[in-house]
Every structure is written in C-alpha cells, then in structure tokens.
C-alpha positions in Angstrom: 135.3 111.2 48.9 134.6 112.7 52.2 131.8 111.2 54.4 129.7 113.9 56.0 128.1 112.4 59.3 124.7 112.1 59.1 122.6 115.1 61.4 121.3 113.2 64.6 117.9 113.1 66.2 116.9 116.2 67.8 117.2 115.5 71.7 114.0 115.9 73.2 112.9 119.0 75.6 113.5 118.5 78.9 110.2 118.9 80.7 110.8 117.9 84.4 110.8 121.8 85.1 107.8 122.5 83.7 104.9 123.0 86.0 102.4 120.5 85.2 104.9 118.0 85.2 106.1 119.0 88.6 102.4 119.1 89.9 102.1 115.8 88.3 105.1 114.5 90.4 103.9 116.3 93.8 100.1 114.2 93.7 102.0 110.8 92.6 103.2 110.8 96.1 99.8 111.0 97.5 97.8 108.3 99.5 95.5 106.4 96.8 92.0 106.5 97.2 91.6 103.2 98.9 94.2 104.1 101.6 92.4 107.6 101.6 89.1 105.2 102.6 91.0 103.5 105.2 92.0 106.6 106.8 88.7 108.6 106.5 86.8 105.3 108.2 89.2 105.2 111.0 88.6 108.6 111.5 85.2 108.3 111.5 85.0 105.8 113.7 87.2 107.5 116.1 84.8 109.9 116.4 81.9 107.6 117.1 84.1 106.0 119.5 84.8 109.7 121.1 81.0 110.7 121.3 80.3 107.5 123.9 81.1 110.5 126.2 79.1 113.1 124.9 76.5 110.6 124.4 76.5 109.3 127.9 76.3 112.7 129.5 73.1 113.3 127.6 71.0 110.0 128.2 71.8 110.4 131.9 69.4 113.3 131.8 67.2 113.0 128.4 65.6 109.6 126.8 68.5 108.0 124.7 65.6 107.5 121.7 64.6 111.7 121.9 68.7 112.4 121.6 69.1 110.0 118.6 65.8 111.7 116.9 66.5 115.1 117.9 70.1 114.4 116.7 69.4 113.4 113.3 66.5 115.4 112.7 68.9 118.3 113.2 71.3 117.2 110.7 69.0 116.8 108.5 67.3 120.3 108.7 71.1 121.6 108.2 71.8 119.8 105.5 68.5 120.7 103.8 68.8 124.1 104.4 72.1 124.3 103.2 71.9 122.9 99.8 68.5 121.8 98.9 69.2 121.7 95.0 71.6 118.3 95.9 68.5 116.5 96.8 66.6 117.3 93.8 69.5 116.5 91.9 69.3 112.5 93.1 67.8 110.2 90.5 65.1 109.0 91.8 66.9 105.1 92.9 69.3 106.9 94.5 66.9 108.3 96.8 65.0 105.0 97.1 68.2 103.6 98.1 69.7 106.6 100.4 66.4 106.0 102.4 66.5 102.6 102.6 70.1 102.5 103.8 68.7 104.9 106.5 65.6 102.8 107.4 68.4 100.1 108.0 70.5 102.7 109.9 67.7 103.8 112.1 65.9 100.3 112.7 69.1 99.1 114.2 69.1 101.7 116.9 66.1 100.6 118.5 67.2 97.1 119.7 71.1 98.5 120.1 69.5 100.6 122.6 67.0 98.1 124.4 69.4 95.1 124.4 72.2 97.3 125.9 69.6 98.0 128.8 69.1 94.3 128.9 72.8 93.0 129.2 76.1 94.6 130.3 78.2 96.6 128.5 81.0 94.6 127.4 78.3 91.3 126.6 76.7 94.0 124.4 79.5 95.1 122.5 80.5 91.5 121.5 77.4 90.7 120.7 76.7 93.9 118.5 80.2 93.9 117.5 79.3 90.2 115.5 78.1 92.1 112.6 82.2 92.3 111.5 81.4 88.4 110.5 78.0 88.6 109.7 78.7 91.6 107.2 80.8 88.9 104.1 77.5 86.8 104.3 75.3 89.2 103.5 77.8 91.0 101.2 77.4 87.2 99.4 73.9 86.5 99.8 72.4 89.8 98.7 75.2 91.2 96.0 77.0 88.1 95.2 80.5 90.0 96.2 82.5 86.8 97.7 84.9 88.3 100.4 89.0 88.0 100.5 90.8 85.9 102.4 92.7 88.8 103.6 89.3 90.5 104.5 88.0 87.1 105.8 90.8 86.3 108.1 90.9 90.1 109.4 87.2 89.7 110.3 87.3 86.6 112.3 90.8 88.0 114.0 88.4 91.4 115.0 86.0 89.2 116.2 88.4 87.2 118.6 89.3 90.3 119.6 86.4 91.5 120.6 85.4 88.6 122.3 88.4 89.6 124.6 88.0 92.9 124.9 84.5 92.5 126.0 84.6 89.4 127.8 83.3 88.5 131.3 79.9 90.6 130.7 76.1 88.8 131.0 72.9 89.3 129.1 69.6 88.2 129.3 68.1 85.9 126.5 65.7 88.9 125.6 68.6 91.1 125.6 70.7 88.4 123.6 67.8 88.8 121.0 68.1 92.2 121.0 71.6 92.4 120.5 72.1 89.3 117.6 69.3 91.4 115.5 71.0 94.9 115.7 74.3 93.2 114.8 71.9 91.9 111.9 70.9 95.2 111.1 74.5 96.6 111.1 75.6 94.0 109.0 72.9 94.5 106.3 73.3 98.3 106.3 77.3 98.0 105.7 76.9 95.6 102.6 73.7 97.6 101.6 75.7 101.1 101.6 78.9 99.5 99.9 77.1 98.3 97.3 74.4 101.5 96.5 76.6 104.5 97.3 76.6 106.6 94.2 79.8 108.4 92.6 78.5 111.7 93.1 76.4 113.8 95.2 77.5 112.4 98.4 75.5 115.3 100.2 71.9 114.6 98.9 72.2 110.9 99.3 73.5 111.7 102.9 70.5 113.9 103.3 68.3 111.4 102.6 69.8 108.7 105.1 70.0 111.0 107.8 66.3 112.1 107.3 65.2 108.3 107.3 67.5 107.6 110.2 65.4 110.3 111.9 62.1 109.3 110.7 62.2 105.8 111.8 63.5 106.6 115.8 60.8 109.2 116.1 58.3 106.1 116.3 59.7 105.0 119.4 60.6 108.5 120.5 57.3 109.6 120.3 55.5 106.6 121.8 58.2 107.2 124.9 57.6 110.8 125.3 59.8 113.2 123.5 62.3 115.4 125.8 64.2 118.6 124.6 67.5 119.2 126.4 66.6 122.6 128.7 70.5 123.8 129.2 72.8 125.4 126.7 75.5 122.7 127.3 73.2 119.8 126.3 72.2 122.1 123.5 75.7 122.4 122.8 76.3 118.3 122.9 73.4 117.3 120.7 74.5 119.9 118.2 78.1 118.0 118.1 76.2 114.8 118.3 74.3 115.8 115.1 77.3 117.5 112.6 80.0 115.9 113.8 78.9 112.4 114.7 75.9 112.1 112.8 76.4 114.0 109.2 80.0 114.1 108.9 80.6 110.8 110.0 78.1 109.2 108.2 79.0 111.1 104.8 82.6 109.9 105.6 81.5 106.3 106.2 79.5 106.1 102.7 82.6 107.9 100.6 85.2 105.1 102.0 82.7 102.6 101.4 83.4 103.5 97.8 86.6 102.2 97.7 86.8 99.7 100.4 84.8 96.3 100.3 81.7 96.4 103.0 84.0 93.5 105.1 87.1 96.0 105.1 84.5 98.3 106.4 83.1 96.3 109.4 86.4 95.6 110.6 87.8 99.1 110.8 84.0 100.1 112.1 84.3 97.6 114.8 87.2 99.6 116.0 84.7 101.8 117.9 84.4 100.1 121.6 87.9 100.6 121.6 88.4 104.3 120.4 85.8 104.9 123.3 87.5 103.0 126.0 91.0 104.6 124.9 89.9 107.9 125.0 88.2 106.8 128.4 91.8 105.8 129.6 93.7 109.2 127.9 90.8 112.0 129.5 89.1 110.1 132.5 91.4 108.1 133.6 90.5 104.9 133.9 92.9 101.8 134.0 93.7 99.3 131.2 93.5 95.9 132.2 95.6 93.1 130.6 92.3 92.2 128.6 91.4 95.4 127.3 95.3 95.3 126.3 95.0 92.1 124.5 91.7 92.8 122.8 92.0 95.8 121.6 96.0 94.3 119.7 94.1 91.9 118.2 91.7 94.6 116.9 93.9 96.8 115.6 96.1 93.8 114.2 93.0 93.0 112.4 92.8 96.6 110.7 96.5 96.0 109.5 95.2 92.8 108.1 92.3 94.3 106.1 94.6 97.6 105.3 97.0 95.1 103.2 96.3 94.9 99.7 95.1 91.9 98.2 93.9 90.3 95.1 90.1 89.1 94.2 
C-alpha cells in the first residue's frame, strides 16, 4: 500500500509588510512615557533657568511682585479665552485640587522673593533648593508614598551638589527663615502635584493653577503698588514669562509628574540654577569657577541617578 503524505498545515501569512505592523514597530522604538517625562521636565527646568535673564531685566525696573502677578494673570487670560470649556469640563474635585496647588506655588513666591533680598544669591539658591530633600518627606507624610533608594540617593547627591554650587554665600536670620519657608512650600507643591494631577484635561487644570497663583501674588502686589511695564520690549519680556516660562512650563511639569515620582521631579527641578548659570556663562561671558563646575557635575549626576529605572 502506498502511503500518502499527510497534508502539512498551511504556513501563516507574512504580515511584516502590512502597514499596521510597520507602524507598531516604528512606535516600539519611541521613548517610554517615563523617559519622555524626564526629558520634558528637564526642558521645563531649562526654560525656568533661562528666564532668569529675562526676569533680571524686568525686576531692575519694576517691582518683582508686580511682574509675578501680571505674568500669571496674562497666562490665565490666554488659557481661558482660548479654551473656556476646558475649565467647565473639570470635576469639582479637580478644580479644588488645581486651586490648592496654585495657592501653594503662589504662596511660595512671597517668602522666596523677600528671602532673596535678605541673603546672597548663592545662599538663597541653596536654602530654597533644600526642597529636594524635603519633597520625599512630604510625599511620605501626606500621601504615604515611599521613595526608592535611588530617588533618595539622587536627592542627597543633589543637595550636596547644590551646596558646592552655592557655597560661600551669606544670609540673615530672617532670610534663613524665609528661604526655608519657601523650600517647604515648594516641596509640598511638588508632592501634591504628583498626587493630584488628573489623567486628562491638563489645559483646564493648568488654567486654574495659574489663576490661583495670580490671585495669591496679587495681594502683596496690591500692598506694594502695582507697576505696569511702559515699553514694548518690557511687554515682550513679560509675555515670554507669562506664556513660555509660565503656562507652557507649568503644564510640562504637571504632565511629567504623571509619570515620575515627586522625588525624581524635585531632583530634576533643582537643576534650575545650573541652567541659569550655564546660560549666563554661554551668553554673557561669565567665567565658570571650579566650585560651579563641581557642583554642577554633582547635580547632573543626581539627575542621572534618578533617571535610572528602579523597583518600588
């Protein structure tokens, strides 16, 4: 009897050339949301660092509280005019949360400003930057979030780098109290933002946050007397601070903290004076000292530490 070979199972069709497969493979090489968040928050920090040059030109001619309230008031107006329905779409809880975060951020600006007046720039940078180690404490006490060992190591390394970067400064007792108060408020704001930022409708959330900052800073600005820019270049600087360093950067931080722990975010944010100094060296011809280089290297290393994926 002749045996007939059993029919073999048909081979599955080759789908590698199909458009959908090609698209999925292409997107598989894109950065993960966490890596993207690290990059976006670093960019926001660089924007805030670069804004020091713009802010300096304005506060030399106008009261800083006036600059702050106008900056956030303009940002609020633009957000509300462009998409008023985004605010109405927020739940009542998200509105209150956004307002609370804005109140924390706006309140921190007041001791920050007056603390800088009572201390040297380097001492104020270090004292206010201590929020990098206060943030994991607030995160644990307020929300029960325990930071990973790598995140804590990065925070401590960042504090060491900040101490190197800003050493040699002087501060009064009042300046010490004010700067540390600002640091605690910033730490509470970073921790709270990480816990409360909603998964959707970032536009409306940012609008209410920026509005709350404007309301809080309007109180000291009104007491001191509101000063309005009188020239076109000053208005252009103010618009940059309002829209780029205000609205865009605040939204970037909120989006990034959906994917990062509050401690990781604090370590990245504390790079702000490094960006400011680096840009000053690049564009104004300032000479970097060994102290600045060592401190900046330690802060950069801290960013690399928290950027590594860790369990927990």
